[in-house]
Residue, then its C-alpha position, 0 to 999 in steps of 0.5 A: m500500500e506504500p507508494k512505489w517511489l518509497d519502495w524503490a528508495k528503500q530497495l536502492q538503500s538496501i543494495a547500497q548498504a550491502g555493497l558498502t558492507y561487502s565490497k572491497d574495490v574502491y570503485d565499487l564502493e564509490r558506485f554504491e555510495q552514489i546509489r545511496n545518494i540517489s535513494v536519499e535524493i528520492l526521499s528528500h524530494q518526495t517528503e520535502s525533508d532535509r537531505t542531511k536528516i535522511r542521510d543520517l537516518f540511513a547512515n546509522e545502518t550497517g551490514y546487510a539490510t534486513p527488516k526491523v521488527d516492531i512488537r505489539a502486545v494485545i491485552f483484553r479485559d472485559n472485552k476491551i483492549l488495553m492501549v497507551k497514549e503516546n507522548t510523541d503524538d498524543c494518540w493511542s497504541l497497543p503497548g510495544g516497540w522495537a525488538d531488543i537484541g538478546l530478548t525473545p519476542s515474548e520477552v519484549a512484549v512483557k517488557e514493553v507492557k510493564e514500561e508503558s502501562g504498569f501491568n505484568v503480563k504473560p504471553i500466550k499466543l502469536l496473533g499476527v505477523l504483518d508487513k507494515k508496507c501492506h497496511p495503511h501506515p504513514p510512509s516509513p524509510y524502514h521495512v518493518y515487520k509487526l508482530f502482534i502477541r496476545c498476553e494476559i494480565i497477571g499483576g500490576q496496576p495501570t501506570k504511565g511510563i516514560e513514553t506514555s501519558e495515559v493507560g486505558f481499556f477501549s471497546e471496539n466501538e469506542l476506540p480513541t484516536l489511534s497512533i497510525e504509525r504504530n497501529t491502524k484501525s484495520q489491525i485493531e479490527m483484526i485483533f478483535r476478530s481474533l478475540k471472537n474467533p480464537e481458533d483462527p490461524v495466525y494472520l500473515d502479511 
């Protein structure tokens, strides 16, 4: 669902990053740097963003380019879903964030829920593995896989975190303004369907 120019820019960046990592020939390195510059130019032109900022965003990535992993915890209580209000945009999302090196997906879900909502949870089921580009999120310079993990509350109390200002439970028909960078209405609808149909298979892509 993302624009084709963004897909092209990310593919060029991926090719350039791999080339700059593995190439030894000085002329090849120069060509791969030119490819990276083209990718930066595309993003800068299409988003009207500062070229230096975009280059810095790409320059912090080294090695073979792979998708980033965003993990979201899905928690129900009385048929309402737990959400937290993000400080960055004052909108609501499922607790979660980038996967951490050294932690399993379940461990990341537990950590993020505790930090962002105050609850202690136990992971019980993987609900979905989604490619962000296939869903109506805002354009992103990264290729992102999103994992949705169902969890159960086993303790704790609702408490705001460093990155969150409120904690709440919402019914499907009374959702707050969503942080669509993190989760979309269609994804929340998919999650509520999984509550009603627990035998459904894991949602892919």
